N, C-alpha and C positions, 0 to 999 in steps of 0.2 A: 632481415626479417622485421626488425623494428621499423625500418623505413616503409616497408609494404604495409605493416599494421597501421602506421601513421597515415599513409595515403588512403587506406580503406576508411579509417576514422574520419578523415577530412571529407571523403566522398559521401559518407553517411550524413554528415552534418549538412553538406551542400544539398543532397537530394531531399532530406527531410525538412529542409527549410522552405521547400516549395509547397504552398498550400494546395496546389492542384494534385500533387502526388498524394498528400495526406487525405484529400477528399476521395480519390480513387481507391486508396487502401481501405478507408472506412466503409465505402459502399460495397466493396468486395467482401469484407468481413461481415457486414450486415446481411448480405445475401446468403453467405454461408451459414450464418446463425439461423436465418429464417427458412432455409431450404428444407430441413426436416418437417417443419410445420406445413409448408406449401405442398410437399410431396405427399404427406399423409392425407390431405384434403382430396387429392385426385385419385387416391387408391380405391380400387373396386369399381371404378366407372361412375358416370353421372346418372342423374335421374332421367329416365326415358318416358315419363308419363305423357308428355306432349306427343311423342311418337306413337304411343299406344292409342291415344285418342284419334290420331290420323289413321292408324290401321283400322280402327272401328268404323271410321267414316268411309274409307275405301271399301271395306267389307260390305257395308250397307248398300253402296252403289252397285257392287257386284251382285248382291242379292236382288236388287231392283231389276237389273239387267236380265238375270236368270228368270225372274217372274214374267217379264215382258216377252222373252223369247220362248218361254214354256219349257226350258231345258231343266228337267227334274234332277238330273245328276249334278249339274252345275249348282242348282239351288241347294241340294243336300250338302255338297262340298263346302260351300261358303257359309251355310248355316252351322255346320260343325266347327268351322274356323271361328265364326262369331261366338259360339258358345265357349270356346276355349279362351278367346280374348276377354269375354265377360268374366270368366273365372279369374283370369289374370288381373283384371281390374278390381274385382271383389277382394282378392287376397293382397292387393297392393304390391304386386311384383312388377316393379318399374325399372329394374336393372337386369341386363342380360347376364350379369355375373351371379345373380340370385340362384341358389341351388335348386329352387323349385321350378325354374324355367324349363329344365329338361323334362320334368314331369308334365308340365303344361303342354309341351310339344307332343309328348307321348299321348296325352289326353286327346289332343286334336286329331292325331293320326288314328287312334283307336276309335274315336267317334266316326271318322270318315270310313274306316273299314267296316264298322257296324252298319252304317247306312248303306254301304255297297252290298253287304250280305243281305240286308233286308230287301233292297230293290231287286237283287238277283233272285231271291225266293219268290218274288211277285212277278218275275219275268220282265221287269222294266229297266234292266241295266243294259245299255247299249255297248257295242264294241268300242266306240270312240268316247266312252264316258270319262268325266273328270275323276270318277272314283275307280279304285282298283281293288279287286278281290284279294284278300289275304291268302297266303299259300295253303292254309289248312282248309280252304273252301274248295280246293280242286277235287273234282270228281263227285261232289255231293249233289243229291237231287234236291227238290224244293223242300221236302220235309227235313232233310239233313241241314239245309241252309237255315231253315227256321230255328232248328235246335242250336246251330252255331251262333245265330243272332242273339238268342237268349243268353248263351254263355258269354258273349262279348258284352252284352248289356251289364251282366254281373261284374265283369272286369272294369267297365267304365264306372259303375257305381262305387266299386271298391277304391279305384284310383282317385275318384272325387272325394271320398271319405278321407283318404290319406292326405290329400292336398289341403283339405279344410281343417284337418286336425291341428295344424301348426306345430306338430311335434317332429323335430328332425330325426328322432330315433324311429318313428313310424316310417318315415321316408327311407331311412337306411335299411330297415327290415324289408320294405317293399322292393328296394333295389337289389338287395341280396337274393331274394326269391327269384327275381327276374334273371339275375346272373346265373343262378343255379339251374334254371330251366334252359338257359342258353348253353350251359356246360353239358347238360344231358343231350341236347341236340347235337352239339359238336362231337361228343363221344360216339353217338350213333353214326354220324357221318364218317368218323374215323374208322369205326368197325366195318362199315360198308366198303370204304375205300381200301382198307387192308385186305378184305376178302376178295375184292376185285383184282388187286395186285397179285394176290396169291394164286388166283385162278389163271392169271396171264403173266407168269414170271418174266417173260421176255419183253413185255411191253413197257418201255421206259416212261411213257406218259402216265400209265397207271401207277408206276412206282413213285413218280413225282407227286401225283395226286395224293397217294397214301402218306407220303412224307409231309406234304403241306397240311393234310387233315390232322396228322399227329401233332404238328407244331401249333396249329390253331387250337386244338384241345388243350395243349400244355399252357398256352397263353391264357385261355379262358379259366383254367384251373387256378392259375396264379392270380387272375383277376378276382375270382370268387374268394380266394384267401384274403385279399385286401378288403373286400366288402365284409367278410366275416370278422376281420380284425376291428373294423369300424363299429360293428354291432356289439361285439364282445367287450370292447373298451369304452362303449358309449361315447363315441367321438361324433360330434355334430358337424355342421357344415359352415361354421363361422369363418368368414373371410380372413380374419386375423388370428385364427387358431393354427399354429404351425403343424399340429397333428393332422388336421384335415388337409392342409396344403401339401403335406408330405405324402399322404395317401393318394391325392390327386396326381401329384407329380410321378409317383411310382406307377400309377396306372398308365400315364402317358408313356413312360419309359418302356412298358411292356411291349408296345407296338414296335419299338426299335429292337428290343431284346429278342423278340420272336418273329421278326420280319422274315417273310418267305422270299428267298432270292428268285429273281427272274432267271429263266433259262437263257442261253446265249442268244437265241433268235429274238426272244422278247426284249432282251437288253439292247441288241442292235437296233431293233425297231424303235424303242424308246429313245435311244441315242439320236437317231435321225430326227425324231420329233423335238429334240432340244431338251429332253429331261436330264440327260447326262452330258458331261463335257465331251467334246468331239475327240479329244486326245486321250480319253480314258479307255483302257483295255478291259475286257471282261474279267480278267484275273484281278485287275486293280479294283474293279467294282465289288467282287467277292471279298477281297481283303478289307475294303472300306466298310462293307456291310458287317463283317465279323468284328472289326474294330469298334464300330458303333454299338453293336450288341454287347460287347464286353464292357464298354464304358457305361452303358445304360444299366447293366447288371451291377457294376461297381457302385454307381450312384444309388441304386436301390438298396444296396447293402448299407451304405452310409445313412440313408433315410430311415431304414429299418432299425439301425442301431440307435438313432436319435429317438425313435418312437419307444423302443424297449427300455431305454435308460433315461428318458425324460430330458434329453438334451436337444434344444431347438437347433436344427441345422440353419446355417446362415442363408439368408435370402428367402426363407420360407414364410415369413410373416412381416408385415409392415409395422407391427407392434413391437418388433424386436429392435432395440436401440442400436445393436450392431449393424443391422441392415441399413438403418437410417444413416449411421455415421459413415458407412462404406460408400455412400454417394459422393464422398470426396473424390473418388476416382472419375466421376463425371464432370467435375468442375475444373479440370486442368486448363481448359481454354482461358478461363478468367485470369489465372496466374500467368499464362503465356502472354496475354495482352499486356500485363504489367511488366513482364520481363522484356517484351519488345519495346515498350515505351522507355524503359530504363536503358536498355542496350542500344537502341537506335538513336537515342539523343545524347548518350554519354560523351562520345568523341566528336560527333558532328557539331554539337552545340559549342564545344570549345573552339572549333575552327570558325564557325559562323560569327561568334561573338568576339573573336580575336584573343580570348583569354588563354589560348594554347601557348602563346609566346611567353606569357608570365609563368605558366605552369612548367614549361621546359627550361626556364632559367634556373630552376632549383637544381641543386647538386644531386640529382636522382636520375638514374638511367631510364631511358624510354620504356624498356620492357617492364620495369617496375611500375611505372606510371600506368602502363596498359594493363598489367596484372591487377593493380589496385582497383582500377575501374571495373574490370571484369569480375573480380571477386565481390565487389559491391553489388553488381547486378545479380550474381548467383546467390549471395547471402540474403539479400532482400526478398528475392523470389522464393527461396527455400523457407525463409522465416514466415512469409505470407502464407505459403502452402500449409505449413505446420500450424500456424495460427488459425487458419480456416478449419483445419481438422479439429483442433481443440474447441473451436466455437461450435462446430457441428456435434461433437461429443457432448458438450455442455447442454446445448439445446435439445438433443436427442434424449439425454438423461433426464432433463427437467420434464420433458413431455411424456416419456415412456418408462422412466425409472432407470436408475444407474445400475440396479442389480443385474440387468441383462448382460452387461459387459463382462461379468464374471463367468458367463457360460463359455465353454471352450468351442473352438471351431473344428468341426469334424471333416475329415478328408480320407480318401482311400490311397494308401501307399504301402508298397512292399507286400501286397497280397492281403492286407487287412485294413480295418478302420482305425485311424489314429486321430488324436485330438491335439490341437495347438492352442496355446494362449492367444486370446484375441489380438492383443497388442503385437505379439510376435508374428502373427499372421498378417496383420494390416500394414505395419510400418514397412516391411520389405516391398510390398506391392505399391505403396506410396512412393518409395524410393525409385522403383522401376518406372512408375508413371511420370516421375519428375524428369526422367531422361528426355521425354518429349518436350517438356517445358524448357529444359536446358538447350535442346536442339534449336528451338525457335528463338530463344533469347540470344544464343551464340550467333545465329544467322544474322540477326539484327545488329549485333555488336560488330560483326565482321563487315557488314555493309556500311556501318557508320564510319569505320576506319577507311574503307575503300572509296566511298563516294563523298564523304564529308557532307552529306545531305540528309538532314533529319527526316524529311518527308518520305524520301525513297527508302531509307533505312527502317522506317516504321511501317509504311504502307505495304511493302512487298511481303514481309513475314506475316503480317496480319492476314493478307489476302491468301497466302499459302495455308495458314492455319484454319481459315474458314472454308477454303475451296478444295482442300485435299480430297474430301469424300467424293465430290462431283468429278474430279479428275480421275480418281480411282475407278468409279463406275463407268466413266467414258472409255477408259482404257480396256476395261473388261468387255464392254459392248463391242469395241473394235478388235477384240482378241489380241491386244497388246499385253500378253501375259508376263512379259519381262518386267512389268511394273512392280511385281512382287519382290524384286530384288532392289528396288529403290526405296527412299524414305517415304514415298507417298502414302502407302497403306499403314505406316507406323507412326504417323504424326500424332495420333491419339493413343499413346501408350497405355493410358488408364483403361481404355476399352478392351485391351488384350487381357486385362486382369479381372474384368467384370463378369457378372453372371451369364451374360449372353455370348461370351467369347466362343464357347464350345459349339453353340448352335451356328454362329456365323461361320466358323471354320468348316463345319459340316456342310453348309450350303456352298461355300467356296469350293470344297473338294468335289461335291456332286456336280456342280454346274460348270466349274472351270478347271478341275483337275489338280488343284494345288491348295495348300493351307498356308496360313501365316505362322511363322516360327518366332515365338517371343524371344528366344535366345539369340537367334540370328539378328532379329530386329534391334535388340538392345546393343549388341556389339557393333552393328553397322551405324546406328545413330550416335554412339559414343565416338566412333571413328570420325564421323562428320563433325561432331563437336570439336574434336582435336584439330581437324583440318580447318574449320572456320577460325578457331583461335589462332593458329599459326599463320594463316593467310592474313588475318587482320593485324597481327603483330608485325608481320613483314612490312605491310603497307604503312603502319604507324611508325616503325623504326626507320624506314628508308626515305620516306617522303619529307620534303622540307615543310616549313610552317607558313610559307607565304600564301596569301589568298589570291 
């Protein structure tokens, strides 16, 4: 053990005496420290004011065209669009992530519907018009259409008042009222569908329609509850407010939680169109749908717990230092490059320089020399990864406050919401992500012993590290689904622990009929690490040292 420790110590001195390595390490650490600041600048999207000006210009061109051609409906359509764009400019809404953008789109659609009703009341709305009458206009005579136009004008003015108020809570109240109206409509449709199903008890289509209407009403009732919660607790629409982000995420999850399943014929038709994997059965589709609904319901329980107890869930705000620090899972490639440089040059350099003869004249067995070099690569890589994490924690804390790290991480386990200490949650995931780094470094180390060529030992692992995603997508396109059993999709182990992993697995399951298993991936990658180590050790121990 003492000899191995001495060998590792000597390797550390040798590696850290190189200025090039020190420069690389310094650059990587600097990037890690700056990453929280860089990512916060890109949060929420950029300023789209230039695009807004281009939209206004295109709109004016369309209005000119409508005037020249005498198309009244086209003119009314683009005038309504122009009015909405001018309101957008007046309010300074230059980002599509702005919560008011949805209301501006509603304003544009409402204006267009109002103009359609007005033209219909005058008998000037053609069948091929740009404008479409709203459903409530069906069956109305001209007097009825005039009355409806007046009602819609009142709605337009009210919406405009809400937009110009600049008060997020007025917007929240307006949205709540709209959702309550939608709920009443869904309940009426449910009642009608259930009555039709009761009148025709043997009609399977009517039964499915009634069940779908019931599910739609249940989803809308849950959506109204979320909007009511926002109003009751005076939660605005701040992009960095975890409460607003949680409510928005919960609303998105409702579409999965209450998704209406296709019948078998609809499923087969969609499958032929490429919407589902060709090897997926209808039963598997139903099971996947049920699983997605359960996972969405569980996530909503976690988010609701965070709202009720004032605990910010992880990844719900970029103002949360924990979210910023967890970006360490996205920077594994930088450490992999350092590991490849160390591993790929460690043995090959000794052979190319001829120093291997001097090294092996010492009274130390070859396997110990090999192990000492390998441990140096592992320890430097692990130390760099940990140092990067500490740098990100420090910079995140300085930027956003260190108090956020005291908040627990919420998760769903054992049928209930549980909380974890942030460090106990983060460090095991970092250790798992490090397996991918260890895999790449071990591959480079093995090639260094096999080929004794630094260029090959460094270039091939870096190419694999950068090109694995392209290879994976190519295999999927060619339906070579056996790729899921290879290291290719597991090269970025940190990605399997990130916030987008569940969504990516859902898409893989829907489109290709399989998911990536983190447990299988971890075991397989460690098996390859052991294989690379033993193969490199065999080559190093058996070959002579002549060039």
